[in-house]
C-alpha positions in Angstrom: 66.5 -76.3 48.5 65.5 -78.8 51.7 64.1 -76.5 54.9 64.7 -77.8 58.0 62.2 -76.6 59.9 63.6 -77.3 63.6 63.8 -73.0 64.5 60.3 -72.3 62.7 58.8 -75.0 64.3 59.8 -77.0 66.7 60.7 -76.0 70.2 60.8 -79.2 71.1 63.6 -80.0 69.9 65.3 -77.1 70.6 64.4 -76.7 73.8 66.7 -80.4 74.8 69.7 -78.4 72.5 69.7 -75.6 75.0 67.2 -75.5 78.4 68.7 -72.2 79.5 67.4 -70.5 76.0 63.8 -68.9 75.1 61.1 -68.9 77.5 60.1 -73.1 78.5 56.3 -71.6 78.9 56.3 -69.7 75.5 58.7 -73.3 73.6 56.5 -75.6 75.6 52.9 -73.7 73.3 54.3 -73.6 70.6 55.6 -77.1 70.5 51.6 -77.6 70.8 49.8 -76.8 67.8 47.0 -76.6 69.1 47.5 -73.1 71.5 48.8 -70.1 70.1 50.7 -67.7 72.6 52.6 -65.5 70.5 50.9 -63.3 67.3 53.9 -65.0 65.2 53.0 -68.1 65.8 56.1 -69.1 66.9 59.4 -67.4 67.7 60.4 -67.9 63.6 58.1 -65.7 62.6 56.6 -68.2 60.0 53.4 -68.0 61.1 52.9 -72.1 60.3 50.3 -74.8 61.8 51.3 -78.1 61.9 47.2 -78.4 62.4 46.2 -80.6 59.2 42.8 -81.8 59.9 41.3 -78.6 57.8 43.2 -79.5 54.6 42.8 -78.5 50.6 40.6 -81.5 50.0 38.0 -80.4 52.6 38.7 -76.8 53.5 35.5 -75.5 51.0 33.1 -77.3 53.8 34.3 -74.6 56.4 31.5 -73.1 58.4 30.8 -70.7 60.9 31.3 -72.5 64.2 30.8 -69.2 66.2 31.2 -65.6 66.5 32.3 -62.5 69.0 31.9 -59.1 69.1 34.9 -56.7 70.7 32.6 -54.3 71.4 34.6 -51.4 69.4 34.5 -49.6 65.7 38.4 -49.3 64.3 40.8 -51.2 62.4 41.2 -54.6 64.2 44.8 -56.2 63.9 46.0 -59.1 65.3 44.9 -62.5 65.9 43.6 -64.1 69.2 45.5 -65.9 71.5 44.7 -69.5 72.8 46.3 -71.5 76.0 44.4 -74.6 77.1 40.8 -74.0 76.5 41.3 -70.2 77.4 41.0 -67.5 74.6 42.4 -64.1 75.0 41.5 -61.6 72.5 42.0 -57.8 72.3 40.4 -54.6 71.0 42.0 -51.7 69.2 41.7 -48.3 71.5 40.7 -48.7 74.1 42.7 -52.0 74.2 40.1 -54.2 75.9 41.5 -57.7 77.1 38.6 -60.7 77.4 39.7 -64.0 78.3 36.8 -66.6 76.7 36.1 -69.7 78.3 36.7 -72.2 74.8 34.7 -75.3 76.6 31.6 -73.4 77.8 30.1 -71.4 75.2 33.3 -68.8 74.8 31.7 -67.0 77.8 33.6 -64.2 79.2 35.8 -65.1 82.2 37.3 -61.8 82.5 37.8 -58.1 80.4 40.4 -56.1 81.3 40.0 -52.4 80.1 42.5 -50.1 81.0 42.0 -46.6 81.1 43.4 -44.5 78.9 43.3 -40.9 77.9 42.0 -40.4 75.0 44.1 -37.6 73.5 46.3 -40.6 72.8 44.5 -41.1 69.8 45.6 -38.1 67.8 48.8 -38.9 68.1 48.4 -42.2 66.5 49.0 -42.0 63.1 46.7 -44.2 61.1 44.3 -45.7 63.4 44.2 -47.0 66.8 45.2 -50.3 65.6 46.8 -52.9 68.6 48.8 -56.4 66.9 47.6 -58.4 70.0 49.1 -59.9 73.2 51.2 -62.4 74.2 51.6 -64.8 76.3 54.4 -66.4 78.6 54.9 -67.6 82.7 51.4 -67.3 83.1 50.8 -63.9 82.3 49.3 -62.4 79.5 50.9 -59.5 77.8 49.6 -55.9 76.7 51.4 -52.9 75.1 48.9 -50.0 75.1 48.0 -47.4 72.4 49.3 -45.1 75.6 52.8 -47.3 76.0 51.6 -48.4 79.3 52.9 -51.8 79.4 51.0 -54.1 81.9 51.5 -58.2 82.7 47.9 -59.7 83.7 47.4 -62.8 85.4 45.9 -65.1 83.2 43.6 -66.6 85.0 42.2 -63.7 86.3 43.3 -60.8 84.7 44.7 -59.4 87.2 47.4 -57.0 86.9 50.5 -58.2 87.6 52.1 -55.6 86.9 52.4 -51.7 84.8 55.5 -50.1 83.5 55.1 -46.6 81.1 57.3 -46.9 78.1 57.0 -43.8 76.1 55.2 -40.4 76.5 52.6 -39.7 74.2 52.8 -35.8 74.7 55.7 -36.3 72.7 54.4 -38.4 70.1 55.4 -41.5 71.4 52.6 -44.1 71.3 52.3 -48.0 70.6 50.4 -50.5 67.8 52.7 -53.6 68.4 52.6 -56.6 70.2 55.7 -57.9 72.6 58.6 -60.6 72.8 58.4 -62.6 75.5 62.1 -64.2 75.8 63.8 -65.5 78.5 63.1 -63.7 81.1 62.3 -60.1 79.1 59.4 -58.6 77.4 60.7 -57.1 74.8 58.8 -53.8 73.1 58.7 -51.9 70.7 57.8 -47.4 70.2 56.0 -45.9 68.0 56.0 -42.3 66.5 58.1 -42.0 63.5 55.3 -39.2 62.1 56.3 -36.8 65.1 59.9 -37.0 65.2 60.5 -39.3 67.6 63.5 -40.6 69.1 62.3 -44.8 68.6 63.9 -47.4 70.4 63.2 -51.1 71.6 63.1 -51.5 74.9 63.4 -55.2 77.2 61.9 -55.0 80.7 62.2 -58.2 83.3 59.4 -60.6 82.6 58.6 -61.1 86.3 58.9 -57.6 87.8 58.5 -54.8 85.2 61.7 -53.5 85.8 63.7 -51.7 82.7 66.9 -54.0 82.0 67.9 -52.3 78.7 67.2 -49.9 75.8 68.7 -49.9 72.4 68.0 -46.9 70.0 67.7 -46.5 66.1 69.9 -43.4 66.0 72.4 -41.5 67.8 75.5 -42.1 70.0 77.1 -46.2 69.9 76.1 -46.3 73.9 72.9 -45.0 73.2 72.4 -47.5 70.3 74.0 -50.2 71.9 76.0 -50.8 69.4 80.1 -51.5 69.6 81.6 -50.3 66.7 84.4 -52.7 65.9 82.2 -55.8 66.8 78.6 -54.5 65.4 78.8 -55.3 61.8 77.2 -54.1 58.4 77.7 -56.7 55.5 80.7 -58.3 57.4 82.4 -55.4 58.4 82.6 -53.5 61.8 80.5 -49.7 61.5 82.8 -48.4 63.2 83.0 -45.1 65.8 79.8 -42.8 65.1 78.6 -44.8 62.6 75.1 -43.0 63.1 75.9 -39.8 64.1 78.1 -38.9 60.7 74.8 -39.5 58.9 72.5 -36.6 60.6 73.1 -33.0 60.4 74.0 -31.6 63.5 71.6 -32.9 66.3 68.8 -33.9 63.6 69.1 -37.5 65.1 67.4 -36.9 68.3 64.2 -36.4 66.4 65.1 -38.8 63.8 62.5 -41.4 63.7 63.7 -44.7 62.6 60.4 -46.4 65.0 60.3 -50.0 65.9 56.0 -50.8 65.8 56.8 -54.5 63.9 57.3 -57.5 64.2 60.1 -59.2 66.5 61.1 -62.6 65.9 64.2 -65.0 67.4 67.0 -67.6 67.1 66.9 -69.9 70.4 70.2 -71.3 68.8 72.2 -68.3 67.7 70.7 -66.3 71.0 69.6 -63.4 68.4 66.4 -61.2 68.3 65.8 -59.2 64.9 63.3 -56.8 64.0 63.6 -53.4 61.8 63.0 -49.9 62.5 61.2 -47.6 60.3 61.7 -44.6 58.2 63.9 -41.3 59.5 62.0 -38.1 60.3 60.6 -35.8 58.8 59.5 -37.1 55.6 61.3 -34.2 53.4 64.4 -36.3 52.9 65.6 -32.1 52.3 65.8 -31.7 55.7 67.6 -34.5 56.6 71.0 -34.9 55.1 73.6 -38.2 54.7 72.0 -41.7 55.0 70.2 -41.2 58.2 71.7 -44.4 60.1 70.3 -46.3 61.6 66.6 -46.1 60.3 65.3 -48.4 57.5 67.7 -51.3 59.1 67.3 -54.9 59.9 68.9 -55.5 63.5 70.1 -58.8 65.2 70.7 -57.8 68.8 71.3 -60.1 71.8 68.4 -60.3 73.6 69.9 -60.7 77.2 72.3 -57.4 76.8 70.6 -55.9 73.7 74.1 -55.0 72.2 73.6 -55.4 68.5 75.7 -58.3 66.6 75.1 -56.9 63.1 72.6 -54.2 61.0 71.8 -53.2 57.8 70.1 -50.4 56.2 67.7 -51.0 53.4 66.8 -47.7 52.3 69.8 -45.2 53.0 68.2 -41.5 53.2 64.5 -42.7 52.9 63.2 -40.1 50.7 59.7 -42.3 49.8 58.3 -43.3 54.0 58.8 -46.7 53.1 59.5 -48.1 56.9 61.3 -51.0 56.9 59.3 -52.9 60.5 57.8 -55.4 58.9 58.6 -59.1 59.8 61.8 -61.1 60.1 60.6 -64.8 59.0 63.3 -67.7 59.8 64.3 -70.7 57.5 67.2 -73.2 57.4 67.6 -73.8 53.7 69.9 -74.2 51.0 71.7 -71.4 49.6 74.2 -72.1 46.8 74.2 -75.7 47.9 75.0 -75.1 52.1 72.4 -75.4 54.0 72.1 -71.6 55.4 70.3 -69.9 58.7 68.0 -67.7 57.0 66.7 -64.6 57.7 63.8 -63.1 55.0 61.9 -59.5 54.9 59.9 -58.7 52.8 60.0 -54.1 52.7 58.0 -51.8 52.3 60.6 -50.1 49.8 59.3 -53.3 47.5 62.2 -55.5 47.1 62.4 -59.4 48.9 65.7 -59.4 51.1 67.4 -62.6 52.1 70.1 -62.5 54.6 71.9 -64.9 56.3 71.4 -64.5 59.8 74.0 -65.3 62.1 76.1 -62.7 60.3 73.8 -60.5 58.3 75.3 -61.3 55.2 73.1 -60.1 51.7 71.7 -63.6 49.4 69.2 -62.0 47.7 67.2 -58.4 47.1 64.6 -58.8 44.5 61.6 -56.6 43.8 58.6 -58.6 44.8 55.6 -56.5 42.7 56.8 -56.4 39.3 55.2 -52.6 39.3 58.1 -51.3 41.6 59.7 -47.9 39.8 61.8 -46.6 42.2 65.3 -48.2 42.2 66.6 -50.1 38.9 67.9 -52.8 41.7 69.9 -53.4 44.8 73.6 -53.6 44.4 74.7 -56.8 44.8 78.2 -56.4 43.4 80.7 -56.7 46.5 83.2 -55.0 44.7 81.2 -51.7 44.6 80.8 -48.7 46.5 77.4 -49.1 46.2 76.7 -52.4 47.7 73.7 -53.8 49.0 72.1 -50.7 48.1 69.3 -49.2 46.1 70.2 -47.9 43.0 67.7 -45.1 42.5 65.8 -43.5 39.6 66.4 -40.1 39.4 62.7 -39.2 38.3 61.6 -41.2 41.7 63.9 -39.2 43.9 62.0 -36.9 46.3 65.3 -35.6 47.4 66.8 -35.0 43.5 63.3 -33.2 42.9 63.3 -30.8 45.8 61.1 -29.3 47.6 57.5 -28.7 46.4 58.1 -30.5 43.4 55.3 -33.3 43.1 56.9 -36.3 42.1 55.0 -38.5 40.1 54.1 -42.2 39.6 56.1 -43.9 42.5 55.8 -47.3 42.7 55.3 -48.0 45.4 53.2 -45.8 47.8 54.4 -45.3 50.7 52.2 -48.1 52.0 54.8 -50.5 50.8 54.2 -52.9 48.6 54.0 -55.0 51.9 52.9 -52.7 55.1 53.0 -54.8 58.2 50.7 -57.6 57.7 52.7 -60.6 58.3 53.6 -63.2 55.8 53.8 -66.7 56.6 56.3 -69.8 55.3 55.1 -73.3 55.0 58.2 -75.8 55.7 56.1 -78.3 52.8 56.7 -76.0 50.4 59.7 -73.6 50.9 57.1 -70.5 49.9 56.6 -67.5 51.7 53.0 -66.6 50.9 52.7 -62.3 50.8 49.8 -60.3 51.5 51.2 -57.0 49.0 49.9 -53.9 48.0 49.7 -52.8 44.4 49.8 -49.0 44.7 51.5 -46.4 43.8 52.1 -42.6 44.3 52.5 -38.7 43.8 54.5 -37.2 46.7 55.7 -33.7 47.3 57.7 -32.8 50.0 57.7 -29.1 52.3 59.4 -27.8 54.8 58.2 -28.8 58.7 59.3 -27.2 61.7 59.6 -29.8 64.6 57.4 -29.3 67.8 57.2 -32.0 70.1 53.9 -33.8 70.6 52.9 -32.5 66.8 52.7 -34.1 63.4 56.6 -33.9 61.7 55.6 -34.9 58.5 56.3 -32.3 55.8 55.0 -34.5 52.6 52.3 -34.6 51.0 51.2 -37.5 49.4 48.1 -38.9 47.3 47.5 -43.4 46.0 46.4 -44.7 42.9 46.4 -48.4 42.4 50.0 -49.1 39.7 48.8 -48.1 36.8 48.8 -50.3 33.7 48.0 -53.6 35.2 45.3 -55.4 36.3 43.3 -52.5 37.6 43.3 -53.6 41.2 45.4 -52.6 44.2 46.6 -55.7 45.9 48.2 -58.9 44.7 48.7 -62.2 47.3 51.7 -64.4 45.9 54.0 -67.1 46.6 57.2 -66.2 46.8 60.6 -68.4 46.9 62.9 -66.6 48.7 66.3 -68.4 48.2 66.0 -67.5 44.1 64.0 -64.2 44.8 61.2 -65.2 42.4 57.3 -65.0 42.2 56.1 -68.5 42.0 52.1 -67.1 41.8 50.1 -64.6 42.3 46.4 -63.7 42.9 45.3 -59.9 42.0 42.7 -58.3 44.6 41.0 -55.7 44.1 42.1 -53.8 47.1 45.7 -54.2 49.3 45.6 -57.5 51.1 45.6 -55.5 54.5 45.6 -59.3 56.4 48.2 -61.9 58.2 48.7 -65.0 56.3 48.4 -68.5 57.7 50.0 -71.9 56.2 49.0 -75.3 57.4 49.9 -78.8 57.3 46.6 -79.1 55.6 48.6 -77.7 52.4 46.2 -74.6 53.1 46.8 -70.5 52.7 44.5 -68.3 54.8 44.0 -64.9 54.4 41.6 -62.3 54.7 40.5 -58.5 52.6 39.6 -55.2 53.1 36.2 -56.2 51.4 35.6 -58.3 54.5 36.5 -62.0 52.8 38.3 -65.2 54.5 39.6 -66.9 51.8 41.7 -70.4 51.6 43.9 -71.1 48.9 45.7 -73.8 47.7 49.8 -73.6 48.9 51.3 -74.6 45.9 48.5 -73.3 42.8 46.8 -70.6 44.9 43.5 -71.7 43.5 41.4 -70.7 45.8 39.5 -73.4 47.5 37.1 -70.8 49.6 36.3 -67.6 50.6 33.4 -66.4 53.7 32.6 -62.6 54.0 32.7 -61.1 57.3 30.7 -58.3 59.1 33.3 -55.8 58.1 37.0 -55.9 56.4 39.8 -58.3 57.5 43.1 -56.2 59.0 43.1 -59.2 61.4 45.5 -62.2 60.9 44.5 -65.2 60.4 45.2 -68.1 63.2 43.9 -71.7 63.9 43.7 -73.7 67.2 42.2 -77.3 68.3 40.0 -77.9 71.0 39.6 -81.3 72.2 40.5 -83.1 68.5 38.0 -80.2 66.6 41.0 -77.5 64.5 39.5 -74.2 64.4 40.2 -71.1 62.1 39.3 -67.5 63.3 40.0 -63.8 62.2 38.9 -60.3 63.5 37.0 -58.4 61.2 37.3 -54.4 61.6 38.4 -52.6 59.6 40.6 -49.9 59.3 43.9 -49.8 59.4 46.5 -47.2 57.0 44.5 -48.4 54.1 41.0 -48.4 55.8 41.9 -44.7 57.8 38.8 -43.1 55.8 36.0 -45.4 57.1 37.7 -45.9 60.6 37.9 -42.6 61.2 35.7 -40.6 58.9 37.7 -38.7 57.1 36.8 -37.8 53.3 39.7 -35.1 52.0 41.6 -37.7 49.5 44.4 -36.5 51.1 43.6 -37.5 54.6 45.1 -40.3 56.4 48.6 -39.1 54.8 47.2 -39.9 50.8 45.9 -42.5 52.1 41.8 -41.6 51.3 41.4 -40.8 48.2 43.3 -43.9 47.2 40.3 -46.1 49.4 37.7 -44.2 48.6 35.8 -46.8 46.7 36.0 -49.7 50.1 33.1 -47.9 52.2 31.2 -49.3 49.4 31.7 -53.0 50.2 32.1 -53.3 53.5 31.4 -51.1 56.7 32.4 -50.6 60.7 33.0 -53.5 62.9 35.1 -55.5 65.3 33.6 -58.9 65.6 36.2 -62.4 66.0 34.6 -65.0 63.7 35.2 -68.6 64.0 34.6 -71.0 61.7 35.5 -75.1 61.4 34.0 -77.7 59.3 31.0 -79.6 59.9 30.2 -82.8 62.5 
């Protein structure tokens, strides 16, 4: 089970083999571990750093090197970028961008503060978060809450161009980062709780001109699906593959939003991402499989045409969004080296597929509490091949409207939400921040009105019963064999992104506000430090003048912290999260700060 990490780490090698592919400036930065140009660290979404000055033997000596206040008090997701001696820090709404000179005491070189209509705030489902910036060709790329995509000159902060990607009056907003690839920038859209027909869109990196748009559901030409050449589990999807799975025109308000992470394989020239839940959350109102919500997509970034799709949760009955990251590795499966894609879905199953053809190789639970399905059918001869086998007791469809289905695990926020996992080619393990949370779910009939919530369910959330009593775990996962290698229990869900390093250390943050470092082989805790607010940001690392630093944004919020972030007290508010995380207010408070750590001189 040897990991060949040319794709994950070796941008430089990939460039030599295929000079026309990817984006030269991004590849150059990926090849230099001192920098970070993408939120995902590399195109393969491994969130692995080759820096090893901070390692398992000395990480216990980390100290705070410097801090920076963002001036905003909502959930701080994502991480800063570092290009050369400059750091770029973003905030939640109003999406301020700061350029800091790391060689001059993090002096603010420029600040971009967009003027956005605050009416976008109530249209954002689960806090006003933003998952960060990207860098390409001398530009900083920001996708604002109001769906304005902006290219900023990295040296001056001057706006190169801006383009509007959606309409908040219809419920379209943005919380995600972007993917610069070749001469394009790829962006998604939020709004599944408002009945948006969701999509991914490519814009020209130099001009902002729209190049293509592919929807998650609808007619083949809108989805950029070729009925004969686009496959699902090895077979052509066929004509009207989406339309046949919706009643009437329901696909027009079908959701399937794209607010997660994008990855890209320069060798195969394919980009990968997931689509989210179908609208509404009341499954009775939308009969059928509701394709292609809840789906892993492989698209050509030049044309947008889909090569393959795989729907993980047909006719989703629990709001198990499929937007989590796709991590690309090359490993041996059944004795044969294969290009793999590993995805930790909200539904509680960890999937490994062949990323070239979409063949399903592994689908196993990455939390033993998962109970809504017994397993995913892996029998290629079965009519249910690739589908989860749903347990009737936990089926909100079978139990019906206005019936409270109790004890469903995981809760709607999933065994893992957007907080990205990491992969180390040294251990061949994935390091996964998880939620150990269950729910009661009561669907009710709802009417679609543009720009108004289109949810149709009442939820309550709580820790998985008969377990360690906490709401989270940080786990190491073997993606080839589909097994948990070790698991660290946490009091609250682990809502920060993980970072694996060549120093044999994995970093993550907790909702109480701790930055933690653990041994990548055993999970043993090596270091922890409490920052001023809960951490839902992603840990990052960079090097300046030969010295390695580790940084993380703290600022509690997101879906898990929405009660604190938005001052909500009704237990059912925040789509059920407020009650589930009520105790969080005893451990942390609002904040907005970057904390940077280093070893003592």
